[in-house]
N, C-alpha and C positions, 0 to 999 in steps of 0.2 A: 338325786335323780328327779328332775322336774318333768312335768308333763310337757311344758313348752319346749324343752330341749329334745325330747323324744319326737315331738311333732316336727321340729326343724329337721332332725335327722331323717325322718321318713319322707318328708316333702322334698328334701334335697335329693334323696335317693331316687324318688319317682321322676323328678325333673331331669336328673342326669340320665336315667334310663330312657326317657322319652327322646332326648336329643342327641345321645352319644353316637348314633350311627349316621347322623346327618352329615352331608358333605359341605354345606354352606357355612360361611363364617358365622352367620347368625346362630346356626345349630350348635356349632362348637362353643360359641360364647355362652349360650344358655346351658349347655352341658357343664361348663366350668362353673357357672353360677350355682348349679345344683350341687356340684362337688363342694363348693365353698360353704353352702348352706348346711350340707350334711356334716361337714367337719366342724362347723360352728356349733351345731347341736351336740356333737360328740365331745368337744372340748368343754362345753358347759356341764356335761355329765361327768367330767373328770376322766374321760377316755382319750386315748391317743387318736389323732386324726388318721384317716385312711388315705395314704398317698396314691394308691394304685387305682386302676380302673375297675369297674364292676365286672364280675364274671371271672376275675383272676384272684389268686390268693395273695396278691401284693398289696 
């Protein structure tokens, strides 16, 4: 478990949370970038990616 992967996961989570409720295509794109970054960090740590949206148990 590297510090870099934990930072990626945290930064991706924050970015996703910031943009997830936006209605514009730009907000949706940035929320997806956040999900991708979060999952990249999780994969580097050997964890399974989170396919669901924040605030749900999926």
